[in-house]
C-alpha positions as CSV (number, residue, x, y, z in Angstrom):
1,M,0.0,-0.2,0.1
2,K,1.5,3.5,-1.0
3,L,1.0,6.3,1.2
4,Q,1.5,9.9,-0.1
5,L,0.7,13.4,0.7
6,V,-0.9,16.1,-1.5
7,T,-1.8,19.7,-0.2
8,G,-5.3,20.6,-1.6
9,D,-9.1,20.0,-1.7
10,I,-10.3,16.8,-0.8
11,T,-13.3,17.1,-2.9
12,T,-11.3,17.2,-6.1
13,M,-9.5,14.0,-5.3
14,R,-9.6,11.4,-8.2
15,V,-9.7,8.3,-5.8
16,H,-12.5,5.7,-5.3
17,A,-13.3,6.6,-1.7
18,V,-12.8,10.1,0.0
19,V,-13.1,9.7,3.7
20,N,-15.2,12.4,5.3
21,A,-14.3,13.5,9.0
22,A,-17.9,13.7,9.8
23,N,-20.0,14.4,12.8
24,S,-22.4,11.8,14.4
25,T,-25.4,13.0,12.6
26,L,-23.9,12.2,9.2
27,L,-26.2,15.2,7.8
28,G,-23.1,17.7,6.9
29,G,-21.6,20.2,9.1
30,G,-18.6,22.6,8.9
31,G,-14.9,22.0,7.7
32,V,-14.2,19.0,5.5
33,D,-17.8,17.7,6.3
34,G,-19.6,20.7,5.2
35,A,-17.1,20.8,2.2
36,I,-17.7,17.2,1.0
37,H,-21.7,17.4,1.4
38,A,-21.8,20.9,-0.7
39,A,-19.4,19.2,-3.6
40,A,-21.1,15.8,-3.3
41,G,-24.7,17.5,-3.7
42,P,-28.3,16.4,-2.6
43,Q,-27.7,12.7,-3.2
44,L,-25.1,12.3,-0.2
45,L,-27.3,14.0,2.2
46,A,-30.2,11.7,1.0
47,A,-27.9,8.5,1.3
48,C,-26.9,9.7,4.7
49,R,-30.6,10.2,5.9
50,I,-31.4,6.7,4.8
51,I,-28.7,5.4,7.2
52,R,-30.0,7.6,9.9
53,D,-33.4,6.6,9.5
54,T,-32.5,2.6,9.3
55,V,-29.2,1.5,10.5
56,L,-28.2,4.3,12.7
57,P,-31.0,6.2,14.3
58,E,-28.9,7.4,17.3
59,G,-26.0,8.6,14.5
60,L,-22.4,7.3,14.1
61,A,-20.0,6.8,16.9
62,P,-16.7,8.0,17.5
63,G,-14.2,5.6,15.9
64,R,-16.5,4.2,13.5
65,A,-17.1,4.3,9.8
66,I,-19.8,3.6,7.2
67,S,-19.8,4.3,3.4
68,T,-22.4,5.7,1.1
69,T,-22.2,6.6,-2.5
70,A,-20.5,10.0,-3.3
71,G,-23.0,11.8,-5.3
72,A,-21.7,14.4,-7.7
73,L,-17.7,13.8,-6.5
74,S,-15.3,12.1,-8.9
75,A,-15.1,9.4,-6.2
76,K,-17.4,6.4,-6.0
77,W,-17.8,6.2,-2.3
78,V,-17.7,8.8,0.5
79,I,-16.5,6.9,3.7
80,H,-17.9,8.6,7.0
81,T,-15.9,8.5,10.0
82,V,-16.3,10.3,13.3
83,G,-13.2,11.5,14.9
84,P,-12.8,12.4,18.7
85,V,-12.8,15.8,20.0
86,Y,-9.4,16.5,21.7
87,S,-9.3,16.5,25.5
88,I,-6.2,17.3,27.9
89,T,-7.6,15.4,30.4
90,E,-8.6,12.1,28.6
91,D,-6.4,10.2,26.3
92,R,-8.7,9.5,23.2
93,S,-6.0,8.4,21.0
94,E,-7.4,4.8,20.4
95,T,-10.6,6.5,19.2
96,L,-8.6,8.6,16.4
97,A,-6.6,5.6,15.7
98,S,-9.9,3.5,15.2
99,A,-11.5,5.9,12.9
100,Y,-8.7,5.5,10.4
101,R,-8.8,1.5,10.9
102,E,-12.5,1.2,10.5
103,S,-12.4,3.6,7.2
104,L,-9.8,1.2,5.6
105,R,-11.6,-1.7,6.7
106,V,-14.9,-0.1,5.0
107,A,-12.8,0.6,2.0
108,Q,-11.5,-2.8,1.9
109,H,-15.1,-4.0,2.1
110,V,-16.7,-1.9,-0.6
111,G,-13.6,-2.6,-2.9
112,A,-12.0,1.1,-3.0
113,R,-8.5,0.4,-3.9
114,T,-7.4,4.1,-3.5
115,L,-8.6,6.5,-0.9
116,A,-8.2,10.1,0.3
117,F,-8.0,11.0,4.0
118,P,-8.3,14.5,5.9
119,A,-6.8,15.1,9.0
120,I,-9.4,13.6,11.1
121,S,-10.2,15.5,14.4
122,A,-7.6,18.2,13.7
123,G,-10.0,21.1,12.7
124,V,-13.0,22.0,14.8
125,Y,-12.2,19.2,17.0
126,G,-9.1,20.5,18.2
127,W,-6.6,17.7,18.0
128,P,-3.0,19.1,17.6
129,M,-2.0,18.8,13.9
130,A,1.4,17.0,14.7
131,D,-0.2,14.5,16.9
132,A,-2.9,14.0,14.6
133,A,-0.6,13.3,11.6
134,R,1.3,10.8,13.4
135,I,-1.7,8.9,14.7
136,A,-3.0,8.9,11.0
137,V,0.3,7.7,9.6
138,E,1.2,5.1,12.3
139,T,-2.4,3.6,12.0
140,V,-2.8,3.3,8.4
141,R,0.9,1.8,8.0
142,A,0.0,-0.5,10.8
143,M,-3.1,-1.6,8.8
144,T,-0.8,-2.8,5.7
145,A,-0.8,-6.3,6.7
146,E,-4.6,-6.5,7.0
147,V,-5.6,-4.4,4.1
148,G,-2.7,-3.9,1.9
149,A,-3.1,-6.4,-0.6
150,D,-6.6,-4.8,-1.4
151,I,-6.0,-1.2,-1.3
152,D,-3.3,0.0,-3.6
153,E,-3.1,3.8,-2.4
154,V,-3.9,6.0,0.6
155,T,-3.4,9.8,0.2
156,F,-3.4,12.2,3.1
157,V,-4.9,15.6,1.7
158,A,-3.7,18.4,3.6
159,F,-5.6,21.5,3.5
160,D,-3.0,23.8,4.2
161,E,0.9,24.0,4.4
162,R,0.7,23.7,8.2
163,A,-1.0,20.4,7.9
164,A,1.4,19.2,5.0
165,R,4.6,20.0,7.2
166,A,3.0,17.5,10.0
167,F,2.0,15.0,7.5
168,R,5.4,15.0,6.0
169,T,7.2,14.8,9.2
170,A,4.8,11.7,9.8
171,L,5.5,10.2,6.8
172,D,9.4,10.5,7.1
173,N,9.5,8.8,10.4
């Protein structure tokens, strides 16, 4: 499984699956979530509403992942995952790692061979970027044995140069 980094807009990535740093409602929000919903159009919201009305009436728990169609995106699927809100009093690193692991498992399940990840929890959820990047890269690398034969490429999409530096450092270690 090849790991790479790009700086840009995750909604324009030409991959099989785009990972959405969603909130538990799955119905859109700010940041990456809002951008993906806006770019994907009403089909994505409709798919998320069906999930909420059927299999996840209480919403998606942090650390879990689920897929939908991608609407107007060039990707075939959106994999929604909920990262934890950062806390200085409670170590939630395992939940953040789980968001990456579960997203990879969902990608494998739907047959996505290429996927793009944002920096989950590093925006409005307040996770320090360097630590978020480290957890992301370490977790994806550790999953190579489980999903590496089925997933060809993982792209970390940094929104800005600060995030790119953090992911570059994590990838170089």
